[in-house]
C-alpha positions, 0 to 999 in steps of 0.5 A: 477167589483168593487174592494172590500177589503177582509180578508188578512188571509183566512184558505181554505183548512181546513174547520172548519165551513160551516153555512147556512146564506140565502135564495135569490130570486134575487139579491137585497135580496142577503147577505151583499157583506163583504166577498168573495164568490165561487159560484157552478153552473151547469145543473140540476141532475149534482150532485151539492149537492152531491159535495157540501157536500163533499167538505164542509164534511157536509152531511147535507149542501145542499140538495140532491133530486133525484128530478132535480132543486130541488134548485130554490133560490141562497143559501149562506153559510159561510165559516170559517167566512173567505167566501160564497160558493154558491149554484146556482139553476140549469140551466136544469129545471130552469126558463129561461132568454129569452134574453140570449142563455143559459138557467137559472135562470134569478136572476141567471144571474142578480147575476153572471153578478152583485155581485161584491163580486163574485171571481169565478164560478165552472161550473159543467160538468156531465164526462159522457155525451159528450159535450151538447149544454146547457153547452156550451152555458151557458160557452158561456155567462160566458166567453162573460161576463168576469165572471171568472169560472172553468169547473169540471167535476162530478160523475168520479165515474160513468164513465170509466177514457177513457170516461172521458178523451175523454169528457174532450178532446171533451169539450176543442176542443169544447172550443177553437173554441172560446176561446183564452184559455181554462179555468181550468178542473178538476174531483172529485166524490162526492161519493169517495172523489176524487178531494176534496183536488185540489177543496178547493187548486183552491178555496184558489188560488183563494181568494188569488190571486194566 
């Protein structure tokens, strides 16, 4: 990925503004590459929209729907006028790119592989569910394409702590089969707000290059 210069002063943990930028159907339609971007993606119905609203403290920033696969475009939000939060379509119900084992929108694949100002992907996993093939395939695809990512287990308020711990351990065991280093893992709840500060801190670290 190409090296891009970004502002050195970034106010991340305290989000003062979160503004919808645009929706893009493909890589060519994405906004300019002047701001660093953090992308969020997961299987449909993983709670992505609720998580984005929780992180930004904007209740209606991302559309929350009970129907899986509501996000079909790449949505960009400018945060604090210094970086972008990118809401990617879920890969459970989206149109798939058949040439890849991971099932997700072809435009998303282009964005993830070829967007020079993409700093990190937050891969969302439902903490209530044991490792699923679709999730594992997608994470392996990210690793194979050398795309930086962290894993965020969502909906921890709906599962027993022991179940969450066991599912995370099972994921780590599966990832260790092909990953030299298991990516960082975090937990969160959009309902209680648990994990918000930790996610904002990792975003800050990523953007500052810590």
